[in-house]
N, C-alpha and C positions, 0 to 999 in steps of 0.2 A: 649068791654070787654078785648081785647088783650092789649089795651093802659093802662087799670087799672093794669094788670099784670106787664107790663113794669115799670109802676110807682112804684109798690110795690117792685119789684126787685131793682130798683134804690134806694129807701128808705132803703131797707135792706142793700145794699152794702155800702151806706153812713154811716149807723149806725155802721156797722162792722169796717169801716175805722176810724171813730171817736173813737170807743172803743180801737182800736189798738193804735191810737195816745195818748190816755189817759194812756194806759199801758206803752208806751215808755217814756212818761213824768214822770210817777211814777218811773220807773227804773233809769232814769237819776237823780232824786231827792234823792234817798235813799242811805244811807251809806253802807248798806249790803243787802244780798239776803233775809234775814229773814224779815227785814223791808219792802222790796219790796213785798214779798209774802203776808204779812199782809195787806198792802194797796190795792193790787190787789183784794184780797178776799173781802175787804170792798167795793170796787168798784162794784164787781159782785153781792154783796148782796143788793145793793140799789134797 
């Protein structure tokens, strides 16, 4: 049971890290903050 919890925590941590990477990539691609906000909102609404 504890191993399942550890695996779940690992999956959650990896998902959060990947989401952060996607947001950073969006920020680097955008011309301004408004475009970045729009794209991040779209990402979160998927």
